[in-house]
C-alpha positions, 0 to 999 in steps of 0.5 A, a space after each residue: 289415258 294421258 295427261 289432263 290439265 285441270 283448272 283450279 277455281 280462282 287461281 291462274 295455274 292449272 293442276 297437271 295430272 297423269 292418268 295411268 291405264 297400266 296400273 294393276 292389282 298384283 293379287 287379282 290382275 285387275 286395273 286399279 282405277 284409282 290412277 284416274 281422276 274421278 268426278 268426286 276428286 274434281 268436286 272436292 278440288 273445287 270445294 277446297 278452292 272455293 270454301 276452305 282456307 288451306 294456307 299454311 295447313 298440314 294436309 293429308 289425302 287418304 286414298 289419293 288415287 291420282 292426287 288431285 285434291 291434295 295437289 290442289 291444297 298444295 297449289 293453294 298454299 298448304 305448308 305440307 301435303 301428304 298423298 297416301 294410297 296403296 303401293 301400286 299407285 305411288 309411282 303415279 302420285 310421285 309423277 304428278 307431284 313432280 309434274 306440278 313442281 311440288 316435290 319440296 312440300 308434297 310427300 307420297 307415302 304408302 298407307 294401308 287403312 287400318 295398318 298400325 305400322 303404316 299409320 305410325 310412319 305417317 304420323 311420326 312428325 305429327 297429326 294433320 290439320 286437314 284430311 281430304 278424301 274423295 270417293 272412299 265411301 264405296 265398300 262398307 267393309 272398308 269403313 272399320 279400317 278407314 275409321 281406325 286410320 282417321 282416328 290416328 291421323 287426326 289431332 285436336 282441331 283436325 278437319 275431315 272433308 270428303 266428296 262422294 258420288 252418292 251410291 246405294 252403298 254410301 249411307 251404309 258406309 257413313 253409318 259404319 263410321 258413325 258406329 265408330 263414334 264419328 259425326 257426319 255432317 252433309 254440307 249444302 252444296 247448292 252453291 257448288 254448281 256440280 254440273 258445271 264441274 262434271 258432266 256426270 248427271 248423278 248426285 254428289 255430296 260433300 261431308 264433314 266427318 268429325 272425330 270424337 275428339 273434335 265433337 265440341 269444335 266448329 269449322 270457323 277456322 277452315 270453313 269459309 261460307 262463300 
């Protein structure tokens, strides 16, 4: 599909993203559309750059796809970023890390949600300060595995932020996470001007997903209401 240069709000540099149209699911032969930049990733990238203090934080992106939100975190000064997804998407992620000159601070790892083996390798050097997700609330059947993975990568004080296009399945996905003990808080995005970021007329939302171990904490450290 080509190369995109995506502007990061309040920053002089753009993020370079290679979108690939030749990545396929080995089992089904269907294209893996995660190799494209979806609108929710654009929304989350903008949210990170205008509302979060990422400087010096350890960040992981789940279901990273093309990796835009995680790359944005690296651009904004995260000390360590890990981009994770299924194996066929990893070469594209690595290409985007290299294109932006982030090889020293950004890692690319395979992570299958719900896999203890995958998560053990990911968390070998510790949990993360920030978890980023975009457009992962698609299939309710995936939420048990996602919730299991979230509990493993989150430590005391971890902030989990997710952007999504609102679909009929969104509520059910969030309900599945709440059934696992997560709190779900929808963030007021009136100041975000979504239609200035994407041309898609459909509604978008940003959620904070709060693990059980962090229920009594607030977002004072990372969340800046600008």
